[in-house]
N, CA, C and O of each residue as an XYZ file, in Angstrom:
672
protein
N       0.858     -1.173      0.000
C       0.000      0.000      0.000
C       0.895      1.223      0.000
O       1.817      1.336      0.807
N       0.619      2.112     -0.889
C       1.389      3.355     -0.899
C       0.458      4.501     -0.531
O      -0.761      4.428     -0.688
N       1.065      5.525     -0.052
C       0.350      6.692      0.428
C       0.721      7.876     -0.447
O       1.884      8.026     -0.822
N      -0.234      8.706     -0.774
C       0.074      9.977     -1.422
C       0.479     10.933     -0.305
O      -0.266     11.130      0.654
N       1.660     11.520     -0.438
C       2.185     12.401      0.595
C       2.376     13.792      0.020
O       3.082     13.982     -0.971
N       1.745     14.743      0.649
C       1.865     16.152      0.261
C       2.751     16.835      1.301
O       2.508     16.720      2.502
N       3.776     17.544      0.835
C       4.732     18.196      1.735
C       4.684     19.707      1.524
O       4.693     20.192      0.392
N       4.633     20.442      2.637
C       4.774     21.898      2.599
C       5.887     22.264      3.578
O       5.891     21.813      4.723
N       6.829     23.084      3.117
C       7.956     23.490      3.950
C       7.890     24.995      4.142
O       8.049     25.757      3.189
N       7.655     25.421      5.373
C       7.604     26.843      5.694
C       8.901     27.337      6.325
O       9.143     28.542      6.389
N       9.728     26.414      6.788
C      10.981     26.781      7.443
C      12.099     25.984      6.770
O      12.137     24.757      6.865
N      12.996     26.677      6.099
C      14.041     26.028      5.296
C      15.070     25.297      6.150
O      15.875     24.544      5.602
N      15.078     25.485      7.461
C      16.013     24.728      8.295
C      15.737     23.232      8.210
O      16.631     22.423      8.459
N      14.512     22.858      7.861
C      14.175     21.443      7.693
C      14.976     20.808      6.558
O      15.114     19.586      6.508
N      15.506     21.628      5.645
C      16.276     21.095      4.516
C      17.508     20.314      4.961
O      18.066     19.541      4.183
N      17.937     20.512      6.213
C      19.098     19.762      6.696
C      18.835     18.250      6.696
O      19.774     17.456      6.751
N      17.572     17.861      6.634
C      17.223     16.439      6.586
C      17.338     15.862      5.179
O      17.135     14.664      4.977
N      17.659     16.704      4.218
C      17.779     16.237      2.834
C      16.439     16.272      2.131
O      15.641     17.186      2.336
N      16.199     15.277      1.306
C      14.967     15.176      0.522
C      13.800     14.868      1.468
O      13.631     13.727      1.898
N      13.010     15.875      1.782
C      11.919     15.701      2.747
C      10.837     14.753      2.240
O      10.186     14.078      3.037
N      10.639     14.693      0.937
C       9.670     13.738      0.386
C      10.112     12.313      0.705
O       9.311     11.503      1.173
N      11.378     12.006      0.454
C      11.899     10.670      0.721
C      11.947     10.403      2.228
O      11.637      9.297      2.670
N      12.329     11.400      3.009
C      12.416     11.275      4.460
C      11.051     10.900      5.039
O      10.936      9.953      5.818
N      10.024     11.651      4.651
C       8.662     11.397      5.143
C       8.141     10.057      4.642
O       7.520      9.309      5.397
N       8.392      9.752      3.372
C       7.916      8.488      2.797
C       8.521      7.301      3.536
O       7.824      6.316      3.778
N       9.800      7.370      3.899
C      10.449      6.288      4.634
C       9.746      6.058      5.977
O       9.488      4.916      6.359
N       9.442      7.134      6.683
C       8.781      7.028      7.992
C       7.377      6.451      7.854
O       6.995      5.539      8.587
N       6.624      6.983      6.920
C       5.233      6.568      6.758
C       5.138      5.148      6.204
O       4.219      4.408      6.552
N       6.078      4.768      5.351
C       6.098      3.395      4.836
C       6.338      2.405      5.977
O       5.680      1.367      6.047
N       7.272      2.721      6.863
C       7.532      1.848      8.007
C       6.297      1.733      8.891
O       5.980      0.651      9.384
N       5.601      2.849      9.089
C       4.383      2.836      9.905
C       3.298      1.998      9.239
O       2.597      1.240      9.909
N       3.160      2.129      7.947
C       2.148      1.344      7.231
C       2.447     -0.152      7.288
O       1.531     -0.963      7.423
N       3.715     -0.518      7.188
C       4.078     -1.935      7.235
C       3.770     -2.546      8.597
O       3.538     -3.751      8.697
N       3.765     -1.738      9.628
C       3.487     -2.234     10.982
C       1.990     -2.216     11.290
O       1.531     -2.929     12.182
N       1.236     -1.411     10.562
C      -0.192     -1.227     10.858
C      -0.999     -2.474     10.543
O      -0.756     -3.160      9.550
N      -1.965     -2.752     11.411
C      -2.863     -3.880     11.189
C      -3.957     -3.519     10.192
O      -4.337     -4.341      9.357
N      -4.457     -2.303     10.278
C      -5.502     -1.864      9.348
C      -4.880     -0.923      8.328
O      -4.251      0.075      8.681
N      -5.062     -1.253      7.081
C      -4.490     -0.461      6.006
C      -5.514      0.550      5.496
O      -6.693      0.223      5.359
N      -5.070      1.778      5.215
C      -5.996      2.740      4.627
C      -6.350      2.316      3.203
O      -5.634      1.527      2.586
N      -7.418      2.826      2.706
C      -7.854      2.473      1.358
C      -6.907      2.976      0.285
O      -6.032      3.804      0.538
N      -7.101      2.460     -0.909
C      -6.283      2.859     -2.051
C      -6.390      4.364     -2.275
O      -7.476      4.939     -2.199
N      -5.257      4.987     -2.549
C      -5.243      6.425     -2.811
C      -5.259      7.277     -1.561
O      -5.512      8.479     -1.645
N      -4.995      6.691     -0.400
C      -4.997      7.447      0.855
C      -3.952      8.563      0.809
O      -2.896      8.425      0.192
N      -4.275      9.665      1.476
C      -3.410     10.844      1.449
C      -3.085     11.324      2.856
O      -3.902     11.243      3.772
N      -1.851     11.831      2.995
C      -1.383     12.482      4.222
C      -0.615     13.720      3.796
O       0.118     13.698      2.807
N      -0.785     14.796      4.544
C       0.036     15.972      4.267
C       0.870     16.300      5.493
O       0.435     16.121      6.631
N       2.075     16.784      5.236
C       2.994     17.174      6.301
C       3.385     18.631      6.109
O       3.677     19.080      5.000
N       3.382     19.351      7.216
C       3.821     20.740      7.241
C       5.070     20.818      8.097
O       5.030     20.531      9.293
N       6.178     21.206      7.488
C       7.436     21.400      8.197
C       7.569     22.897      8.458
O       7.868     23.671      7.549
N       7.345     23.296      9.706
C       7.280     24.720     10.019
C       8.128     25.051     11.247
O       8.902     24.221     11.723
N       7.969     26.269     11.747
C       8.719     26.709     12.924
C       7.804     26.752     14.144
O       6.605     26.494     14.044
N       8.377     27.078     15.278
C       7.615     27.089     16.520
C       6.539     28.172     16.560
O       5.506     27.997     17.206
N       6.774     29.286     15.875
C       5.753     30.344     15.864
C       4.467     29.816     15.215
O       3.367     30.058     15.712
N       4.617     29.103     14.118
C       3.455     28.523     13.430
C       2.808     27.434     14.297
O       1.583     27.352     14.386
N       3.637     26.602     14.933
C       3.114     25.541     15.800
C       2.364     26.137     16.988
O       1.341     25.599     17.413
N       2.865     27.237     17.518
C       2.184     27.896     18.632
C       0.803     28.371     18.190
O      -0.181     28.182     18.905
N       0.733     28.981     17.024
C      -0.552     29.463     16.505
C      -1.518     28.294     16.268
O      -2.692     28.379     16.626
N      -1.029     27.215     15.670
C      -1.891     26.049     15.430
C      -2.361     25.440     16.749
O      -3.533     25.093     16.898
N      -1.449     25.314     17.692
C      -1.774     24.725     18.992
C      -2.799     25.600     19.720
O      -3.725     25.088     20.348
N      -2.629     26.899     19.633
C      -3.569     27.841     20.269
C      -4.939     27.774     19.588
O      -5.969     27.663     20.253
N      -4.935     27.842     18.269
C      -6.193     27.911     17.530
C      -6.996     26.607     17.564
O      -8.226     26.641     17.568
N      -6.317     25.470     17.589
C      -7.027     24.198     17.490
C      -7.100     23.412     18.800
O      -7.950     22.535     18.953
N      -6.202     23.731     19.751
C      -6.201     22.975     21.003
C      -6.338     23.875     22.231
O      -6.425     23.378     23.354
N      -6.358     25.196     22.025
C      -6.491     26.121     23.141
C      -5.259     26.188     24.025
O      -5.341     26.614     25.177
N      -4.110     25.767     23.492
C      -2.853     25.802     24.252
C      -1.907     26.788     23.577
O      -1.416     26.531     22.478
N      -1.656     27.906     24.230
C      -0.864     28.980     23.640
C       0.631     28.756     23.875
O       1.289     29.515     24.586
N       1.141     27.698     23.259
C       2.569     27.390     23.341
C       2.932     26.503     22.157
O       2.080     25.799     21.615
N       4.207     26.539     21.756
C       4.617     25.649     20.664
C       4.661     24.204     21.153
O       4.716     23.940     22.354
N       4.636     23.293     20.216
C       4.740     21.870     20.521
C       5.522     21.203     19.402
O       5.801     21.829     18.380
N       5.879     19.939     19.586
C       6.706     19.260     18.596
C       5.921     18.802     17.368
O       6.366     18.994     16.237
N       4.747     18.193     17.590
C       3.971     17.657     16.476
C       2.481     17.801     16.780
O       2.042     17.633     17.918
N       1.730     18.110     15.752
C       0.273     18.158     15.845
C      -0.292     17.327     14.702
O       0.246     17.323     13.595
N      -1.378     16.629     14.985
C      -2.052     15.819     13.974
C      -3.496     16.273     13.854
O      -4.172     16.531     14.850
N      -3.946     16.363     12.627
C      -5.307     16.767     12.334
C      -5.942     15.700     11.452
O      -5.763     15.713     10.234
N      -6.684     14.777     12.062
C      -7.291     13.695     11.284
C      -8.226     14.225     10.204
O      -8.875     15.259     10.364
N      -8.275     13.485      9.103
C      -9.140     13.847      7.998
C     -10.594     13.526      8.304
O     -10.921     13.058      9.394
N     -11.465     13.782      7.332
C     -12.889     13.510      7.537
C     -13.162     12.023      7.711
O     -12.410     11.176      7.231
N     -14.245     11.727      8.401
C     -14.618     10.336      8.637
C     -15.061      9.628      7.357
O     -14.901      8.415      7.227
N     -15.608     10.377      6.431
C     -16.089      9.764      5.194
C     -14.956      9.715      4.175
O     -14.525     10.762      3.692
N     -14.463      8.523      3.838
C     -13.286      8.391      2.966
C     -13.599      8.391      1.477
O     -13.056      7.565      0.743
N     -14.438      9.272      1.021
C     -14.797      9.262     -0.391
C     -14.246     10.493     -1.078
O     -14.278     11.556     -0.459
N     -13.746     10.448     -2.298
C     -13.502      9.243     -3.077
C     -12.265      8.479     -2.600
O     -12.210      7.257     -2.741
N     -11.281      9.170     -2.043
C     -10.105      8.493     -1.477
C      -9.929      8.994     -0.058
O     -10.224     10.154      0.229
N      -9.458      8.146      0.827
C      -9.320      8.564      2.219
C      -8.225      9.612      2.411
O      -7.070      9.405      2.038
N      -8.612     10.725      2.993
C      -7.648     11.740      3.416
C      -7.404     11.451      4.889
O      -8.245     11.747      5.738
N      -6.251     10.874      5.183
C      -5.971     10.485      6.560
C      -5.791     11.696      7.462
O      -6.127     11.648      8.645
N      -5.264     12.777      6.907
C      -5.136     14.005      7.675
C      -3.812     14.699      7.466
O      -3.062     14.405      6.535
N      -3.550     15.634      8.370
C      -2.382     16.500      8.282
C      -1.525     16.355      9.533
O      -2.032     16.161     10.638
N      -0.223     16.454      9.333
C       0.739     16.427     10.437
C       1.591     17.683     10.314
O       2.128     17.974      9.245
N       1.714     18.430     11.416
C       2.577     19.610     11.445
C       3.711     19.356     12.423
O       3.505     18.795     13.499
N       4.916     19.778     12.035
C       6.104     19.561     12.859
C       6.816     20.891     13.099
O       7.036     21.666     12.168
N       7.174     21.144     14.365
C       7.828     22.390     14.751
C       9.328     22.215     14.897
O       9.796     21.429     15.720
N      10.075     22.951     14.096
C      11.527     22.779     14.024
C      12.232     22.991     15.365
O      12.948     22.108     15.835
N      12.031     24.162     15.983
C      12.807     24.476     17.181
C      12.532     23.504     18.326
O      13.460     23.087     19.019
N      11.274     23.144     18.528
C      10.947     22.233     19.626
C      11.556     20.858     19.382
O      12.110     20.260     20.304
N      11.464     20.354     18.174
C      12.038     19.041     17.874
C      13.561     19.083     18.011
O      14.158     18.146     18.541
N      14.192     20.159     17.540
C      15.648     20.282     17.665
C      16.061     20.367     19.142
O      17.030     19.728     19.552
N      15.337     21.143     19.926
C      15.653     21.288     21.353
C      15.483     19.957     22.072
O      16.359     19.547     22.833
N      14.348     19.271     21.833
C      14.105     17.980     22.477
C      15.173     16.954     22.101
O      15.633     16.191     22.951
N      15.563     16.939     20.838
C      16.601     15.992     20.396
C      17.881     16.231     21.192
O      18.504     15.282     21.671
N      18.271     17.486     21.334
C      19.473     17.807     22.099
C      19.354     17.419     23.558
O      20.280     16.849     24.135
N      18.208     17.729     24.157
C      17.986     17.397     25.569
C      17.981     15.896     25.811
O      18.413     15.431     26.867
N      17.496     15.140     24.839
C      17.364     13.689     24.986
C      18.560     12.917     24.418
O      18.573     11.686     24.438
N      19.560     13.641     23.913
C      20.740     12.986     23.374
C      20.471     12.181     22.118
O      21.101     11.149     21.889
N      19.530     12.652     21.300
C      19.161     11.961     20.061
C      19.565     12.830     18.884
O      19.746     14.039     19.025
N      19.705     12.213     17.732
C      19.947     13.017     16.534
C      18.649     13.729     16.156
O      17.552     13.236     16.417
N      18.797     14.878     15.545
C      17.634     15.626     15.079
C      16.824     14.777     14.098
O      15.596     14.740     14.174
N      17.504     14.103     13.186
C      16.812     13.296     12.177
C      16.008     12.164     12.822
O      14.865     11.919     12.436
N      16.597     11.476     13.799
C      15.875     10.380     14.444
C      14.672     10.891     15.228
O      13.613     10.265     15.223
N      14.833     12.025     15.901
C      13.692     12.554     16.651
C      12.598     13.041     15.696
O      11.411     12.878     15.979
N      12.989     13.630     14.580
C      11.996     14.047     13.578
C      11.255     12.828     13.028
O      10.039     12.878     12.837
N      11.972     11.745     12.776
C      11.320     10.512     12.311
C      10.298     10.037     13.346
O       9.175      9.665     13.006
N      10.713     10.059     14.615
C       9.805      9.645     15.681
C       8.556     10.519     15.685
O       7.449     10.000     15.837
N       8.705     11.818     15.525
C       7.552     12.717     15.572
C       6.629     12.506     14.368
O       5.413     12.642     14.497
N       7.188     12.177     13.208
C       6.341     11.861     12.047
C       5.542     10.592     12.333
O       4.337     10.544     12.085
N       6.205      9.576     12.850
C       5.524      8.321     13.190
C       4.458      8.588     14.252
O       3.331      8.108     14.132
N       4.806      9.344     15.282
C       3.863      9.662     16.357
C       2.628     10.375     15.785
O       1.494     10.019     16.105
N       2.858     11.367     14.950
C       1.750     12.095     14.339
C       0.882     11.202     13.475
O      -0.345     11.307     13.495
N       1.522     10.318     12.714
C       0.775      9.404     11.856
C      -0.092      8.457     12.681
O      -1.234      8.180     12.316
N       0.447      7.962     13.788
C      -0.349      7.068     14.628
C      -1.577      7.784     15.191
O      -2.636      7.174     15.338
N      -1.442      9.054     15.502
C      -2.622      9.820     15.921
C      -3.665      9.850     14.800
O      -4.862      9.721     15.057
N      -3.210     10.019     13.569
C      -4.152     10.017     12.442
C      -4.864      8.677     12.311
O      -6.001      8.615     11.842
N      -4.196      7.612     12.725
C      -4.770      6.259     12.627
C      -5.586      5.882     13.855
O      -6.046      4.747     13.973
N      -5.770      6.845     14.783
C      -6.648      6.605     15.919
C      -5.961      6.255     17.222
O      -6.630      6.042     18.232
N      -4.647      6.191     17.220
C      -3.922      5.919     18.473
C      -3.856      7.199     19.298
O      -3.855      8.305     18.757
N      -3.802      7.027     20.623
C      -3.717      8.188     21.514
C      -2.953      7.794     22.770
O      -2.582      6.633     22.939
N      -2.720      8.755     23.645
C      -1.982      8.491     24.879
C      -2.602      9.230     26.055
O      -1.901      9.711     26.945
N      -3.925      9.312     26.044
C      -4.647      9.988     27.124
C      -4.702      9.152     28.401
O      -4.729      9.704     29.501
N      -4.718      7.828     28.264
C      -4.726      6.950     29.432
C      -3.445      6.121     29.423
O      -2.749      6.050     28.410
N      -3.146      5.502     30.544
C      -1.952      4.656     30.646
C      -1.993      3.520     29.630
O      -0.984      3.218     28.994
N      -3.161      2.889     29.473
C      -3.301      1.780     28.528
C      -3.099      2.257     27.088
O      -2.414      1.599     26.305
N      -3.694      3.398     26.741
C      -3.512      3.948     25.392
C      -2.054      4.301     25.146
O      -1.511      4.015     24.078
N      -1.422      4.922     26.134
C      -0.021      5.321     25.989
C       0.859      4.092     25.776
O       1.742      4.106     24.918
N       0.630      3.042     26.541
C       1.426      1.820     26.399
C       1.272      1.215     25.009
O       2.253      0.798     24.393
N       0.039      1.169     24.520
C      -0.211      0.614     23.186
C       0.455      1.466     22.103
O       1.087      0.932     21.193
N       0.312      2.787     22.203
C       0.883      3.677     21.194
C       2.410      3.631     21.231
O       3.052      3.581     20.182
N       2.989      3.649     22.417
C       4.441      3.611     22.541
C       5.008      2.296     22.005
O       6.052      2.293     21.353
N       4.341      1.200     22.271
C       4.800     -0.096     21.751
C       4.799     -0.086     20.227
O       5.725     -0.596     19.596
N       3.763      0.492     19.644
C       3.688      0.592     18.187
C       4.818      1.480     17.662
O       5.470      1.136     16.676
N       5.052      2.616     18.315
C       6.145      3.502     17.901
C       7.489      2.785     17.953
O       8.295      2.903     17.030
N       7.727      2.050     19.019
C       8.994      1.332     19.183
C       9.196      0.337     18.037
O      10.292      0.240     17.484
N       8.141     -0.401     17.681
C       8.249     -1.378     16.576
C       8.516     -0.679     15.244
O       9.342     -1.138     14.455
N       7.825      0.420     14.995
C       8.016      1.151     13.736
C       9.418      1.740     13.678
O      10.102      1.622     12.661
N       9.847      2.372     14.763
C      11.175      2.988     14.782
C      12.272      1.933     14.648
O      13.312      2.198     14.045
N      12.052      0.749     15.200
C      13.016     -0.339     15.032
C      13.172     -0.657     13.547
O      14.283     -0.926     13.090
N      12.078     -0.632     12.788
C      12.139     -0.859     11.337
C      13.025      0.181     10.657
O      13.634     -0.082      9.620
N      13.083      1.373     11.263
C      13.890      2.463     10.713
C      15.308      2.484     11.288
O      16.099      3.372     10.970
N      15.620      1.508     12.130
C      16.951      1.440     12.721
C      17.165      2.404     13.874
O      18.296      2.789     14.169
N      16.075      2.793     14.524
C      16.143      3.756     15.620
C      15.847      3.042     16.933
O      14.894      2.270     17.036
N      16.678      3.313     17.931
C      16.515      2.695     19.250
C      15.244      3.184     19.927
O      14.683      4.220     19.569
N      14.814      2.425     20.898
C      13.636      2.762     21.699
C      13.750      4.187     22.240
O      14.643      4.465     23.041
N      12.868      5.091     21.823
C      12.972      6.483     22.269
C      12.500      6.708     23.704
O      12.703      7.787     24.259
N      11.874      5.701     24.305
C      11.351      5.836     25.664
C      12.304      5.253     26.706
O      11.991      5.232     27.896
N      13.438      4.790     26.265
C      14.427      4.192     27.143
C      15.471      5.236     27.496
O      15.943      5.958     26.618
N      15.833      5.326     28.751
C      16.908      6.206     29.183
C      18.203      5.403     29.109
O      18.408      4.504     29.925
N      19.083      5.705     28.150
C      20.282      4.883     27.964
C      21.215      4.903     29.173
O      22.045      4.006     29.316
N      21.098      5.895     30.035
C      21.953      5.952     31.218
C      21.427      5.081     32.350
O      22.180      4.698     33.245
N      20.126      4.764     32.311
C      19.519      4.015     33.396
C      19.148      2.590     33.027
O      19.092      1.723     33.900
N      18.894      2.330     31.755
C      18.375      1.024     31.349
C      19.224      0.416     30.245
O      19.691      1.137     29.364
N      19.430     -0.875     30.272
C      20.053     -1.533     29.126
C      19.050     -1.596     27.972
O      17.843     -1.490     28.190
N      19.541     -1.766     26.768
C      18.660     -1.906     25.602
C      17.784     -3.140     25.784
O      18.277     -4.211     26.138
N      16.496     -2.991     25.544
C      15.561     -4.107     25.618
C      14.349     -3.805     24.773
O      14.232     -2.716     24.213
N      13.440     -4.770     24.677
C      12.204     -4.551     23.948
C      11.168     -3.859     24.811
O      10.153     -3.390     24.296
N      11.401     -3.786     26.105
C      10.467     -3.112     26.993
C      10.684     -1.612     26.866
O      11.719     -1.158     26.378
N       9.696     -0.855     27.310
C       9.860      0.600     27.243
C       9.275      1.229     28.488
O       8.393      0.683     29.151
N       9.800      2.386     28.770
C       9.283      3.181     29.896
C       9.316      4.634     29.488
O      10.220      5.079     28.781
N       8.342      5.352     29.933
C       8.305      6.778     29.634
C       9.390      7.486     30.422
O       9.660      7.122     31.567
N      10.028      8.507     29.817
C      11.061      9.248     30.539
C      10.491     10.006     31.722
O      11.231     10.682     32.436
């Protein structure tokens, strides 16, 4: 199953990741290969690579939170006609770069994680309860493993590498 991916870049600092079309496609392909339910033929996702000012405005306008965030997901309409529009994912450059540095991760790996995280939200996963968070994190870990990325919920200073995960 392939996905139609629409990319908009508002902040050129994202160019450090190289070909953003290929970068996003790699992440979303890994997520699709792990997914149990496949979207219909011709499914679409759009990604917005922007800065924290834009993320703050989106977060304020759509979630009532007047602060920037790393990733926001906006699921598409429930009616998938003629082709399913899965939704939109927005990514904030400064927050993702800052978090990557704080967590000792590469910017590229953390950006991949945020794309996967956003996509899982579009597919109905959430982390509002402990059970939901555990299910979503387990899915993220499996997808990121496909991309060659270590468990992002593991503190490398406190835990040995394992298949288990814990929130930081």
